[in-house]
N, CA, C, O and the ligand as a Tripos MOL2 file, in Angstrom:
@<TRIPOS>MOLECULE
protein
  313   311    79     0     0
PROTEIN
NO_CHARGES

@<TRIPOS>ATOM
      1 N          85.4820   45.6500    0.9120 N.3       1 MET1
      2 CA         86.7160   46.1310    1.5490 C.3       1 MET1
      3 C          86.6020   45.9670    3.0710 C.2       1 MET1
      4 O          85.5110   46.0060    3.6410 O.2       1 MET1
      5 N          87.7540   45.7850    3.6990 N.am      2 MET2
      6 CA         87.7370   45.6250    5.1440 C.3       2 MET2
      7 C          87.4990   46.9650    5.8280 C.2       2 MET2
      8 O          88.0460   47.9900    5.4230 O.2       2 MET2
      9 N          86.6880   46.9410    6.8530 N.am      3 LYS3
     10 CA         86.3110   48.1630    7.5470 C.3       3 LYS3
     11 C          87.1370   48.4150    8.8130 C.2       3 LYS3
     12 O          87.1500   49.5300    9.3330 O.2       3 LYS3
     13 N          87.8180   47.3930    9.3030 N.am      4 LEU4
     14 CA         88.5980   47.5640   10.5270 C.3       4 LEU4
     15 C          89.7810   48.5000   10.2910 C.2       4 LEU4
     16 O          90.4650   48.3850    9.2740 O.2       4 LEU4
     17 N          90.0230   49.4090   11.2040 N.am      5 SER5
     18 CA         91.2160   50.2470   11.1450 C.3       5 SER5
     19 C          92.3950   49.4500   11.6860 C.2       5 SER5
     20 O          92.2140   48.4500   12.3810 O.2       5 SER5
     21 N          93.6200   49.9060   11.3590 N.am      6 TYR6
     22 CA         94.7800   49.2000   11.8770 C.3       6 TYR6
     23 C          94.8190   49.2500   13.3990 C.2       6 TYR6
     24 O          95.2470   48.2980   14.0510 O.2       6 TYR6
     25 N          94.3690   50.3690   13.9580 N.am      7 GLN7
     26 CA         94.3500   50.4660   15.4220 C.3       7 GLN7
     27 C          93.4380   49.4100   16.0260 C.2       7 GLN7
     28 O          93.7980   48.7560   17.0040 O.2       7 GLN7
     29 N          92.2620   49.2470   15.4430 N.am      8 GLN8
     30 CA         91.3370   48.2210   15.9310 C.3       8 GLN8
     31 C          91.9580   46.8400   15.8190 C.2       8 GLN8
     32 O          91.8610   46.0210   16.7320 O.2       8 GLN8
     33 N          92.6050   46.5960   14.6710 N.am      9 ILE9
     34 CA         93.2160   45.2820   14.4640 C.3       9 ILE9
     35 C          94.3160   45.0490   15.4800 C.2       9 ILE9
     36 O          94.4160   43.9690   16.0610 O.2       9 ILE9
     37 N          95.1460   46.0680   15.6950 N.am     10 ASN10
     38 CA         96.2240   45.9110   16.6660 C.3      10 ASN10
     39 C          95.6850   45.6260   18.0570 C.2      10 ASN10
     40 O          96.2540   44.8280   18.8020 O.2      10 ASN10
     41 N          94.5910   46.2770   18.4000 N.am     11 ASN11
     42 CA         93.9720   46.0040   19.6990 C.3      11 ASN11
     43 C          93.5060   44.5610   19.7740 C.2      11 ASN11
     44 O          93.6760   43.8960   20.7970 O.2      11 ASN11
     45 N          92.9230   44.0840   18.6960 N.am     12 LEU12
     46 CA         92.4540   42.6990   18.6620 C.3      12 LEU12
     47 C          93.6250   41.7270   18.7520 C.2      12 LEU12
     48 O          93.5470   40.7060   19.4350 O.2      12 LEU12
     49 N          94.7090   42.0580   18.0570 N.am     13 ILE13
     50 CA         95.8870   41.1980   18.0840 C.3      13 ILE13
     51 C          96.4240   41.0820   19.5040 C.2      13 ILE13
     52 O          96.7700   39.9880   19.9500 O.2      13 ILE13
     53 N          96.4930   42.1870   20.2060 N.am     14 GLU14
     54 CA         97.0120   42.1510   21.5720 C.3      14 GLU14
     55 C          96.1530   41.2490   22.4480 C.2      14 GLU14
     56 O          96.6680   40.5020   23.2810 O.2      14 GLU14
     57 N          94.8460   41.3240   22.2530 N.am     15 LEU15
     58 CA         93.9440   40.4490   22.9990 C.3      15 LEU15
     59 C          94.2010   38.9870   22.6420 C.2      15 LEU15
     60 O          94.2280   38.1140   23.5090 O.2      15 LEU15
     61 N          94.3870   38.7440   21.3540 N.am     16 THR16
     62 CA         94.6070   37.3730   20.8960 C.3      16 THR16
     63 C          95.8900   36.8150   21.4610 C.2      16 THR16
     64 O          95.9200   35.6810   21.9380 O.2      16 THR16
     65 N          96.9650   37.6090   21.4110 N.am     17 ILE17
     66 CA         98.2640   37.1500   21.9050 C.3      17 ILE17
     67 C          98.1870   36.8720   23.3970 C.2      17 ILE17
     68 O          98.8260   35.9470   23.8980 O.2      17 ILE17
     69 N          97.4030   37.6740   24.1030 N.am     18 ALA18
     70 CA         97.2990   37.5020   25.5500 C.3      18 ALA18
     71 C          96.5980   36.1990   25.9230 C.2      18 ALA18
     72 O          96.8860   35.6150   26.9670 O.2      18 ALA18
     73 N          95.6750   35.7430   25.0710 N.am     19 THR19
     74 CA         94.8650   34.5940   25.4500 C.3      19 THR19
     75 C          95.1970   33.3270   24.6740 C.2      19 THR19
     76 O          94.9680   32.2220   25.1650 O.2      19 THR19
     77 N          95.7400   33.4780   23.4550 N.am     20 VAL20
     78 CA         96.0060   32.3080   22.6200 C.3      20 VAL20
     79 C          97.4230   32.4060   22.0890 C.2      20 VAL20
     80 O          97.7660   33.3920   21.4370 O.2      20 VAL20
     81 N          98.2530   31.4110   22.3520 N.am     21 ASP21
     82 CA         99.6070   31.4730   21.8150 C.3      21 ASP21
     83 C          99.9320   30.2900   20.9050 C.2      21 ASP21
     84 O         101.0520   30.1870   20.4060 O.2      21 ASP21
     85 N          98.9740   29.4050   20.6860 N.am     22 ASP22
     86 CA         99.2890   28.2320   19.8760 C.3      22 ASP22
     87 C          98.5040   28.1800   18.5700 C.2      22 ASP22
     88 O          98.6070   27.1980   17.8340 O.2      22 ASP22
     89 N          97.7230   29.2120   18.2660 N.am     23 SER23
     90 CA         97.0640   29.2460   16.9710 C.3      23 SER23
     91 C          96.8610   30.6850   16.5390 C.2      23 SER23
     92 O          96.8900   31.6060   17.3550 O.2      23 SER23
     93 N          96.6560   30.8600   15.2530 N.am     24 LEU24
     94 CA         96.5810   32.2030   14.6970 C.3      24 LEU24
     95 C          95.3060   32.9090   15.1250 C.2      24 LEU24
     96 O          95.3510   34.0600   15.5600 O.2      24 LEU24
     97 N          94.1820   32.2410   15.0080 N.am     25 GLY25
     98 CA         92.9040   32.8670   15.3270 C.3      25 GLY25
     99 C          92.4660   33.8050   14.2250 C.2      25 GLY25
    100 O          93.2580   34.1790   13.3600 O.2      25 GLY25
    101 N          91.1930   34.1850   14.2600 N.am     26 CYS26
    102 CA         90.6410   35.0410   13.2150 C.3      26 CYS26
    103 C          91.2910   36.4180   13.2240 C.2      26 CYS26
    104 O          91.5130   36.9970   12.1610 O.2      26 CYS26
    105 N          91.5990   36.9480   14.3960 N.am     27 ASP27
    106 CA         92.1790   38.2940   14.4740 C.3      27 ASP27
    107 C          93.5860   38.3030   13.8820 C.2      27 ASP27
    108 O          93.9470   39.2070   13.1280 O.2      27 ASP27
    109 N          94.3610   37.3020   14.2260 N.am     28 GLY28
    110 CA         95.7010   37.2050   13.6740 C.3      28 GLY28
    111 C          95.6620   36.9670   12.1800 C.2      28 GLY28
    112 O          96.4910   37.4870   11.4340 O.2      28 GLY28
    113 N          94.6990   36.1820   11.7530 N.am     29 CYS29
    114 CA         94.5430   35.9040   10.3330 C.3      29 CYS29
    115 C          94.2230   37.1890    9.5710 C.2      29 CYS29
    116 O          94.7970   37.4510    8.5130 O.2      29 CYS29
    117 N          93.3150   37.9780   10.1090 N.am     30 LEU30
    118 CA         92.9480   39.2370    9.4530 C.3      30 LEU30
    119 C          94.1420   40.1860    9.3720 C.2      30 LEU30
    120 O          94.3190   40.9030    8.3870 O.2      30 LEU30
    121 N          94.9480   40.1770   10.4150 N.am     31 GLU31
    122 CA         96.1170   41.0610   10.4530 C.3      31 GLU31
    123 C          97.1070   40.7180    9.3350 C.2      31 GLU31
    124 O          97.6960   41.6090    8.7240 O.2      31 GLU31
    125 N          97.2810   39.4280    9.0770 N.am     32 LEU32
    126 CA         98.2780   38.9760    8.1040 C.3      32 LEU32
    127 C          97.6980   38.7560    6.7160 C.2      32 LEU32
    128 O          98.4250   38.5040    5.7550 O.2      32 LEU32
    129 N          96.3680   38.8550    6.6260 N.am     33 MET33
    130 CA         95.7020   38.4760    5.3750 C.3      33 MET33
    131 C          96.1640   39.3190    4.1890 C.2      33 MET33
    132 O          96.3180   38.8100    3.0790 O.2      33 MET33
    133 N          96.3840   40.6040    4.4290 N.am     34 ASP34
    134 CA         96.7900   41.4910    3.3370 C.3      34 ASP34
    135 C          98.1530   41.0630    2.7890 C.2      34 ASP34
    136 O          98.3420   40.9640    1.5770 O.2      34 ASP34
    137 N          99.0940   40.8120    3.6940 N.am     35 GLN35
    138 CA        100.4280   40.3480    3.2760 C.3      35 GLN35
    139 C         100.3330   39.0130    2.5520 C.2      35 GLN35
    140 O         101.0060   38.7780    1.5490 O.2      35 GLN35
    141 N          99.4840   38.1520    3.0850 N.am     36 PHE36
    142 CA         99.3120   36.8270    2.4950 C.3      36 PHE36
    143 C          98.7820   36.9470    1.0730 C.2      36 PHE36
    144 O          99.2700   36.2800    0.1600 O.2      36 PHE36
    145 N          97.7850   37.7970    0.8940 N.am     37 ALA37
    146 CA         97.1780   37.9780   -0.4270 C.3      37 ALA37
    147 C          98.1870   38.5720   -1.4060 C.2      37 ALA37
    148 O          98.2480   38.1660   -2.5670 O.2      37 ALA37
    149 N          98.9820   39.5390   -0.9300 N.am     38 GLN38
    150 CA         99.9980   40.1440   -1.8030 C.3      38 GLN38
    151 C         101.0290   39.1020   -2.2310 C.2      38 GLN38
    152 O         101.4260   39.0510   -3.3950 O.2      38 GLN38
    153 N         101.4540   38.2810   -1.2880 N.am     39 ALA39
    154 CA        102.4350   37.2400   -1.5910 C.3      39 ALA39
    155 C         101.8550   36.2460   -2.5860 C.2      39 ALA39
    156 O         102.5390   35.7920   -3.5040 O.2      39 ALA39
    157 N         100.5980   35.9190   -2.3900 N.am     40 GLU40
    158 CA         99.9270   34.9800   -3.2900 C.3      40 GLU40
    159 C          99.8640   35.5660   -4.7020 C.2      40 GLU40
    160 O         100.1420   34.8700   -5.6780 O.2      40 GLU40
    161 N          99.5040   36.8250   -4.8060 N.am     41 LEU41
    162 CA         99.3950   37.4760   -6.1160 C.3      41 LEU41
    163 C         100.7610   37.6030   -6.7850 C.2      41 LEU41
    164 O         100.8810   37.4590   -8.0020 O.2      41 LEU41
    165 N         101.7940   37.8740   -5.9770 N.am     42 ASP42
    166 CA        103.1430   38.0300   -6.5210 C.3      42 ASP42
    167 C         103.8340   36.6900   -6.7210 C.2      42 ASP42
    168 O         104.9170   36.6220   -7.3020 O.2      42 ASP42
    169 N         103.2080   35.6310   -6.2400 N.am     43 ASP43
    170 CA        103.7670   34.2900   -6.3660 C.3      43 ASP43
    171 C         105.1220   34.1920   -5.6830 C.2      43 ASP43
    172 O         106.0250   33.5180   -6.1800 O.2      43 ASP43
    173 N         105.2640   34.8590   -4.5500 N.am     44 THR44
    174 CA        106.5080   34.8120   -3.7930 C.3      44 THR44
    175 C         106.4580   33.6610   -2.7910 C.2      44 THR44
    176 O         105.3930   33.1270   -2.4820 O.2      44 THR44
    177 N         107.6340   33.2950   -2.2960 N.am     45 VAL45
    178 CA        107.7080   32.2320   -1.2980 C.3      45 VAL45
    179 C         107.0770   32.7290   -0.0020 C.2      45 VAL45
    180 O         107.3690   33.8330    0.4570 O.2      45 VAL45
    181 N         106.2160   31.9100    0.5790 N.am     46 MET46
    182 CA        105.5270   32.2890    1.7990 C.3      46 MET46
    183 C         106.4320   32.1020    3.0210 C.2      46 MET46
    184 O         106.9840   31.0200    3.2210 O.2      46 MET46
    185 N         106.5870   33.1470    3.8370 N.am     47 PRO47
    186 CA        107.2580   32.9500    5.1320 C.3      47 PRO47
    187 C         106.4070   32.0200    6.0160 C.2      47 PRO47
    188 O         105.2270   31.7970    5.7440 O.2      47 PRO47
    189 N         107.0170   31.4960    7.0530 N.am     48 ASP48
    190 CA        106.3010   30.5720    7.9350 C.3      48 ASP48
    191 C         105.0300   31.1900    8.5030 C.2      48 ASP48
    192 O         104.0190   30.5060    8.6600 O.2      48 ASP48
    193 N         105.0800   32.4680    8.8080 N.am     49 ALA49
    194 CA        103.9060   33.1400    9.3730 C.3      49 ALA49
    195 C         102.7340   33.0860    8.4040 C.2      49 ALA49
    196 O         101.5760   33.0150    8.8140 O.2      49 ALA49
    197 N         103.0480   33.1210    7.1230 N.am     50 MET50
    198 CA        101.9950   33.0790    6.1190 C.3      50 MET50
    199 C         101.3690   31.6890    6.0130 C.2      50 MET50
    200 O         100.1980   31.5460    5.6610 O.2      50 MET50
    201 N         102.1680   30.6720    6.3240 N.am     51 GLU51
    202 CA        101.6150   29.3080    6.3150 C.3      51 GLU51
    203 C         100.5320   29.1720    7.3750 C.2      51 GLU51
    204 O          99.5500   28.4580    7.1740 O.2      51 GLU51
    205 N         100.7020   29.8440    8.4860 N.am     52 ALA52
    206 CA         99.6760   29.8160    9.5300 C.3      52 ALA52
    207 C          98.3800   30.4200    9.0100 C.2      52 ALA52
    208 O          97.2880   29.9650    9.3520 O.2      52 ALA52
    209 N          98.5150   31.4650    8.1690 N.am     53 VAL53
    210 CA         97.3240   32.0760    7.5660 C.3      53 VAL53
    211 C          96.6380   31.0760    6.6510 C.2      53 VAL53
    212 O          95.4160   30.9290    6.6790 O.2      53 VAL53
    213 N          97.4380   30.3890    5.8380 N.am     54 ARG54
    214 CA         96.8690   29.4220    4.9100 C.3      54 ARG54
    215 C          96.1000   28.3240    5.6660 C.2      54 ARG54
    216 O          94.9930   27.9370    5.2910 O.2      54 ARG54
    217 N          96.7240   27.8470    6.7290 N.am     55 ILE55
    218 CA         96.0900   26.7950    7.5320 C.3      55 ILE55
    219 C          94.7770   27.2990    8.1310 C.2      55 ILE55
    220 O          93.7660   26.5970    8.1350 O.2      55 ILE55
    221 N          94.8170   28.5110    8.6260 N.am     56 HIS56
    222 CA         93.6020   29.0670    9.2190 C.3      56 HIS56
    223 C          92.5030   29.2330    8.1660 C.2      56 HIS56
    224 O          91.3390   28.9210    8.4190 O.2      56 HIS56
    225 N          92.8770   29.7180    7.0000 N.am     57 LEU57
    226 CA         91.8880   29.9360    5.9410 C.3      57 LEU57
    227 C          91.2130   28.6370    5.5310 C.2      57 LEU57
    228 O          90.0330   28.6150    5.1820 O.2      57 LEU57
    229 N          91.9820   27.5540    5.5780 N.am     58 GLU58
    230 CA         91.4170   26.2600    5.2000 C.3      58 GLU58
    231 C          90.3780   25.7890    6.2150 C.2      58 GLU58
    232 O          89.4980   24.9910    5.8910 O.2      58 GLU58
    233 N          90.4880   26.2870    7.4390 N.am     59 GLN59
    234 CA         89.6080   25.8040    8.5060 C.3      59 GLN59
    235 C          88.4890   26.7760    8.8500 C.2      59 GLN59
    236 O          87.5390   26.4110    9.5420 O.2      59 GLN59
    237 N          88.5970   28.0180    8.3690 N.am     60 CYS60
    238 CA         87.6770   29.0560    8.8300 C.3      60 CYS60
    239 C          86.9520   29.6840    7.6370 C.2      60 CYS60
    240 O          87.5440   30.4310    6.8580 O.2      60 CYS60
    241 N          85.6750   29.3720    7.5120 N.am     61 LYS61
    242 CA         84.8930   29.8890    6.3850 C.3      61 LYS61
    243 C          84.7820   31.4060    6.4370 C.2      61 LYS61
    244 O          84.8280   32.0790    5.4070 O.2      61 LYS61
    245 N          84.6360   31.9340    7.6390 N.am     62 CYS62
    246 CA         84.5090   33.3800    7.8210 C.3      62 CYS62
    247 C          85.7060   34.1120    7.2180 C.2      62 CYS62
    248 O          85.5450   35.0610    6.4500 O.2      62 CYS62
    249 N          86.9060   33.6590    7.5760 N.am     63 CYS63
    250 CA         88.1140   34.3160    7.0750 C.3      63 CYS63
    251 C          88.3310   34.0200    5.5930 C.2      63 CYS63
    252 O          88.8420   34.8630    4.8550 O.2      63 CYS63
    253 N          87.9470   32.8380    5.1670 N.am     64 LYS64
    254 CA         88.1090   32.4900    3.7490 C.3      64 LYS64
    255 C          87.2450   33.4070    2.8860 C.2      64 LYS64
    256 O          87.6860   33.8690    1.8340 O.2      64 LYS64
    257 N          86.0330   33.6660    3.3240 N.am     65 ASP65
    258 CA         85.1650   34.5950    2.5840 C.3      65 ASP65
    259 C          85.8120   35.9740    2.5170 C.2      65 ASP65
    260 O          85.8050   36.6320    1.4760 O.2      65 ASP65
    261 N          86.3710   36.3970    3.6480 N.am     66 GLU66
    262 CA         87.0340   37.7000    3.7210 C.3      66 GLU66
    263 C          88.2310   37.7360    2.7680 C.2      66 GLU66
    264 O          88.4540   38.7130    2.0530 O.2      66 GLU66
    265 N          88.9830   36.6510    2.7820 N.am     67 TYR67
    266 CA         90.1750   36.5410    1.9390 C.3      67 TYR67
    267 C          89.8060   36.5640    0.4570 C.2      67 TYR67
    268 O          90.4620   37.2350   -0.3410 O.2      67 TYR67
    269 N          88.7680   35.8390    0.0970 N.am     68 GLU68
    270 CA         88.3690   35.7980   -1.3100 C.3      68 GLU68
    271 C          87.8990   37.1670   -1.7780 C.2      68 GLU68
    272 O          88.1660   37.5640   -2.9120 O.2      68 GLU68
    273 N          87.2070   37.8800   -0.9180 N.am     69 ALA69
    274 CA         86.7720   39.2450   -1.2560 C.3      69 ALA69
    275 C          87.9860   40.1530   -1.4260 C.2      69 ALA69
    276 O          88.0230   40.9990   -2.3190 O.2      69 ALA69
    277 N          88.9760   39.9640   -0.5580 N.am     70 LEU70
    278 CA         90.2030   40.7640   -0.6420 C.3      70 LEU70
    279 C          90.9470   40.4740   -1.9390 C.2      70 LEU70
    280 O          91.4230   41.3960   -2.6020 O.2      70 LEU70
    281 N          91.0490   39.2020   -2.3030 N.am     71 MET71
    282 CA         91.7380   38.8390   -3.5410 C.3      71 MET71
    283 C          91.0510   39.4600   -4.7550 C.2      71 MET71
    284 O          91.7150   39.9510   -5.6670 O.2      71 MET71
    285 N          89.7470   39.4360   -4.7600 N.am     72 ILE72
    286 CA         88.9990   40.0470   -5.8700 C.3      72 ILE72
    287 C          89.3180   41.5340   -5.9520 C.2      72 ILE72
    288 O          89.5510   42.0740   -7.0330 O.2      72 ILE72
    289 N          89.3250   42.1780   -4.8020 N.am     73 ALA73
    290 CA         89.5990   43.6220   -4.7580 C.3      73 ALA73
    291 C          91.0240   43.9030   -5.2380 C.2      73 ALA73
    292 O          91.2510   44.8430   -6.0000 O.2      73 ALA73
    293 N          91.9880   43.0830   -4.7880 N.am     74 LEU74
    294 CA         93.3880   43.3020   -5.1650 C.3      74 LEU74
    295 C          93.5960   43.0770   -6.6580 C.2      74 LEU74
    296 O          94.3490   43.8050   -7.3050 O.2      74 LEU74
    297 N          92.9240   42.0650   -7.1970 N.am     75 ARG75
    298 CA         93.0850   41.7950   -8.6330 C.3      75 ARG75
    299 C          92.5150   42.9360   -9.4570 C.2      75 ARG75
    300 O          93.0120   43.2450  -10.5410 O.2      75 ARG75
    301 N          91.4700   43.5570   -8.9350 N.am     76 GLU76
    302 CA         90.8440   44.6580   -9.6860 C.3      76 GLU76
    303 C          91.7630   45.8680   -9.7860 C.2      76 GLU76
    304 O          91.7380   46.5820  -10.7880 O.2      76 GLU76
    305 N          92.5780   46.1070   -8.7550 N.am     77 VAL77
    306 CA         93.4410   47.2820   -8.7690 C.3      77 VAL77
    307 C          94.7400   47.0340   -9.5240 C.2      77 VAL77
    308 O          95.4980   47.9740   -9.7620 O.2      77 VAL77
    309 N          95.0110   45.7940   -9.9050 N.am     78 ARG78
    310 CA         96.2480   45.4960  -10.6290 C.3      78 ARG78
    311 C          96.0440   45.5160  -12.1250 C.2      78 ARG78
    312 O          96.9880   45.2860  -12.8800 O.2      78 ARG78
    313 ZN         88.9980   32.8700   11.0200 Zn       79 ZN79
@<TRIPOS>BOND
     1     1     2 1
     2     2     3 1
     3     3     4 2
     4     3     5 am
     5     5     6 1
     6     6     7 1
     7     7     8 2
     8     7     9 am
     9     9    10 1
    10    10    11 1
    11    11    12 2
    12    11    13 am
    13    13    14 1
    14    14    15 1
    15    15    16 2
    16    15    17 am
    17    17    18 1
    18    18    19 1
    19    19    20 2
    20    19    21 am
    21    21    22 1
    22    22    23 1
    23    23    24 2
    24    23    25 am
    25    25    26 1
    26    26    27 1
    27    27    28 2
    28    27    29 am
    29    29    30 1
    30    30    31 1
    31    31    32 2
    32    31    33 am
    33    33    34 1
    34    34    35 1
    35    35    36 2
    36    35    37 am
    37    37    38 1
    38    38    39 1
    39    39    40 2
    40    39    41 am
    41    41    42 1
    42    42    43 1
    43    43    44 2
    44    43    45 am
    45    45    46 1
    46    46    47 1
    47    47    48 2
    48    47    49 am
    49    49    50 1
    50    50    51 1
    51    51    52 2
    52    51    53 am
    53    53    54 1
    54    54    55 1
    55    55    56 2
    56    55    57 am
    57    57    58 1
    58    58    59 1
    59    59    60 2
    60    59    61 am
    61    61    62 1
    62    62    63 1
    63    63    64 2
    64    63    65 am
    65    65    66 1
    66    66    67 1
    67    67    68 2
    68    67    69 am
    69    69    70 1
    70    70    71 1
    71    71    72 2
    72    71    73 am
    73    73    74 1
    74    74    75 1
    75    75    76 2
    76    75    77 am
    77    77    78 1
    78    78    79 1
    79    79    80 2
    80    79    81 am
    81    81    82 1
    82    82    83 1
    83    83    84 2
    84    83    85 am
    85    85    86 1
    86    86    87 1
    87    87    88 2
    88    87    89 am
    89    89    90 1
    90    90    91 1
    91    91    92 2
    92    91    93 am
    93    93    94 1
    94    94    95 1
    95    95    96 2
    96    95    97 am
    97    97    98 1
    98    98    99 1
    99    99   100 2
   100    99   101 am
   101   101   102 1
   102   102   103 1
   103   103   104 2
   104   103   105 am
   105   105   106 1
   106   106   107 1
   107   107   108 2
   108   107   109 am
   109   109   110 1
   110   110   111 1
   111   111   112 2
   112   111   113 am
   113   113   114 1
   114   114   115 1
   115   115   116 2
   116   115   117 am
   117   117   118 1
   118   118   119 1
   119   119   120 2
   120   119   121 am
   121   121   122 1
   122   122   123 1
   123   123   124 2
   124   123   125 am
   125   125   126 1
   126   126   127 1
   127   127   128 2
   128   127   129 am
   129   129   130 1
   130   130   131 1
   131   131   132 2
   132   131   133 am
   133   133   134 1
   134   134   135 1
   135   135   136 2
   136   135   137 am
   137   137   138 1
   138   138   139 1
   139   139   140 2
   140   139   141 am
   141   141   142 1
   142   142   143 1
   143   143   144 2
   144   143   145 am
   145   145   146 1
   146   146   147 1
   147   147   148 2
   148   147   149 am
   149   149   150 1
   150   150   151 1
   151   151   152 2
   152   151   153 am
   153   153   154 1
   154   154   155 1
   155   155   156 2
   156   155   157 am
   157   157   158 1
   158   158   159 1
   159   159   160 2
   160   159   161 am
   161   161   162 1
   162   162   163 1
   163   163   164 2
   164   163   165 am
   165   165   166 1
   166   166   167 1
   167   167   168 2
   168   167   169 am
   169   169   170 1
   170   170   171 1
   171   171   172 2
   172   171   173 am
   173   173   174 1
   174   174   175 1
   175   175   176 2
   176   175   177 am
   177   177   178 1
   178   178   179 1
   179   179   180 2
   180   179   181 am
   181   181   182 1
   182   182   183 1
   183   183   184 2
   184   183   185 am
   185   185   186 1
   186   186   187 1
   187   187   188 2
   188   187   189 am
   189   189   190 1
   190   190   191 1
   191   191   192 2
   192   191   193 am
   193   193   194 1
   194   194   195 1
   195   195   196 2
   196   195   197 am
   197   197   198 1
   198   198   199 1
   199   199   200 2
   200   199   201 am
   201   201   202 1
   202   202   203 1
   203   203   204 2
   204   203   205 am
   205   205   206 1
   206   206   207 1
   207   207   208 2
   208   207   209 am
   209   209   210 1
   210   210   211 1
   211   211   212 2
   212   211   213 am
   213   213   214 1
   214   214   215 1
   215   215   216 2
   216   215   217 am
   217   217   218 1
   218   218   219 1
   219   219   220 2
   220   219   221 am
   221   221   222 1
   222   222   223 1
   223   223   224 2
   224   223   225 am
   225   225   226 1
   226   226   227 1
   227   227   228 2
   228   227   229 am
   229   229   230 1
   230   230   231 1
   231   231   232 2
   232   231   233 am
   233   233   234 1
   234   234   235 1
   235   235   236 2
   236   235   237 am
   237   237   238 1
   238   238   239 1
   239   239   240 2
   240   239   241 am
   241   241   242 1
   242   242   243 1
   243   243   244 2
   244   243   245 am
   245   245   246 1
   246   246   247 1
   247   247   248 2
   248   247   249 am
   249   249   250 1
   250   250   251 1
   251   251   252 2
   252   251   253 am
   253   253   254 1
   254   254   255 1
   255   255   256 2
   256   255   257 am
   257   257   258 1
   258   258   259 1
   259   259   260 2
   260   259   261 am
   261   261   262 1
   262   262   263 1
   263   263   264 2
   264   263   265 am
   265   265   266 1
   266   266   267 1
   267   267   268 2
   268   267   269 am
   269   269   270 1
   270   270   271 1
   271   271   272 2
   272   271   273 am
   273   273   274 1
   274   274   275 1
   275   275   276 2
   276   275   277 am
   277   277   278 1
   278   278   279 1
   279   279   280 2
   280   279   281 am
   281   281   282 1
   282   282   283 1
   283   283   284 2
   284   283   285 am
   285   285   286 1
   286   286   287 1
   287   287   288 2
   288   287   289 am
   289   289   290 1
   290   290   291 1
   291   291   292 2
   292   291   293 am
   293   293   294 1
   294   294   295 1
   295   295   296 2
   296   295   297 am
   297   297   298 1
   298   298   299 1
   299   299   300 2
   300   299   301 am
   301   301   302 1
   302   302   303 1
   303   303   304 2
   304   303   305 am
   305   305   306 1
   306   306   307 1
   307   307   308 2
   308   307   309 am
   309   309   310 1
   310   310   311 1
   311   311   312 2
@<TRIPOS>SUBSTRUCTURE
     1 MET1         2 RESIDUE 1 A MET
     2 MET2         6 RESIDUE 1 A MET
     3 LYS3        10 RESIDUE 1 A LYS
     4 LEU4        14 RESIDUE 1 A LEU
     5 SER5        18 RESIDUE 1 A SER
     6 TYR6        22 RESIDUE 1 A TYR
     7 GLN7        26 RESIDUE 1 A GLN
     8 GLN8        30 RESIDUE 1 A GLN
     9 ILE9        34 RESIDUE 1 A ILE
    10 ASN10       38 RESIDUE 1 A ASN
    11 ASN11       42 RESIDUE 1 A ASN
    12 LEU12       46 RESIDUE 1 A LEU
    13 ILE13       50 RESIDUE 1 A ILE
    14 GLU14       54 RESIDUE 1 A GLU
    15 LEU15       58 RESIDUE 1 A LEU
    16 THR16       62 RESIDUE 1 A THR
    17 ILE17       66 RESIDUE 1 A ILE
    18 ALA18       70 RESIDUE 1 A ALA
    19 THR19       74 RESIDUE 1 A THR
    20 VAL20       78 RESIDUE 1 A VAL
    21 ASP21       82 RESIDUE 1 A ASP
    22 ASP22       86 RESIDUE 1 A ASP
    23 SER23       90 RESIDUE 1 A SER
    24 LEU24       94 RESIDUE 1 A LEU
    25 GLY25       98 RESIDUE 1 A GLY
    26 CYS26      102 RESIDUE 1 A CYS
    27 ASP27      106 RESIDUE 1 A ASP
    28 GLY28      110 RESIDUE 1 A GLY
    29 CYS29      114 RESIDUE 1 A CYS
    30 LEU30      118 RESIDUE 1 A LEU
    31 GLU31      122 RESIDUE 1 A GLU
    32 LEU32      126 RESIDUE 1 A LEU
    33 MET33      130 RESIDUE 1 A MET
    34 ASP34      134 RESIDUE 1 A ASP
    35 GLN35      138 RESIDUE 1 A GLN
    36 PHE36      142 RESIDUE 1 A PHE
    37 ALA37      146 RESIDUE 1 A ALA
    38 GLN38      150 RESIDUE 1 A GLN
    39 ALA39      154 RESIDUE 1 A ALA
    40 GLU40      158 RESIDUE 1 A GLU
    41 LEU41      162 RESIDUE 1 A LEU
    42 ASP42      166 RESIDUE 1 A ASP
    43 ASP43      170 RESIDUE 1 A ASP
    44 THR44      174 RESIDUE 1 A THR
    45 VAL45      178 RESIDUE 1 A VAL
    46 MET46      182 RESIDUE 1 A MET
    47 PRO47      186 RESIDUE 1 A PRO
    48 ASP48      190 RESIDUE 1 A ASP
    49 ALA49      194 RESIDUE 1 A ALA
    50 MET50      198 RESIDUE 1 A MET
    51 GLU51      202 RESIDUE 1 A GLU
    52 ALA52      206 RESIDUE 1 A ALA
    53 VAL53      210 RESIDUE 1 A VAL
    54 ARG54      214 RESIDUE 1 A ARG
    55 ILE55      218 RESIDUE 1 A ILE
    56 HIS56      222 RESIDUE 1 A HIS
    57 LEU57      226 RESIDUE 1 A LEU
    58 GLU58      230 RESIDUE 1 A GLU
    59 GLN59      234 RESIDUE 1 A GLN
    60 CYS60      238 RESIDUE 1 A CYS
    61 LYS61      242 RESIDUE 1 A LYS
    62 CYS62      246 RESIDUE 1 A CYS
    63 CYS63      250 RESIDUE 1 A CYS
    64 LYS64      254 RESIDUE 1 A LYS
    65 ASP65      258 RESIDUE 1 A ASP
    66 GLU66      262 RESIDUE 1 A GLU
    67 TYR67      266 RESIDUE 1 A TYR
    68 GLU68      270 RESIDUE 1 A GLU
    69 ALA69      274 RESIDUE 1 A ALA
    70 LEU70      278 RESIDUE 1 A LEU
    71 MET71      282 RESIDUE 1 A MET
    72 ILE72      286 RESIDUE 1 A ILE
    73 ALA73      290 RESIDUE 1 A ALA
    74 LEU74      294 RESIDUE 1 A LEU
    75 ARG75      298 RESIDUE 1 A ARG
    76 GLU76      302 RESIDUE 1 A GLU
    77 VAL77      306 RESIDUE 1 A VAL
    78 ARG78      310 RESIDUE 1 A ARG
    79 ZN79       313 GROUP 0 **** ****
């Protein structure tokens, strides 16, 4: 399970937005990962913001590992 609090994530997001505006980054990916995983499980159409998550996951092993752990956890509770 993810250990970051929403406050911590929001702080990270603000830092990311301040320094990077052309890519999602790991912090932005983590922020959207829960929504992305829910959409994936529900098989709903992905908003554009979610496509950025998908692109990031394809390029970032760190976030992909996190995402796969999240998916396992979500499937267990369903
Ligand atoms: Zn990442």
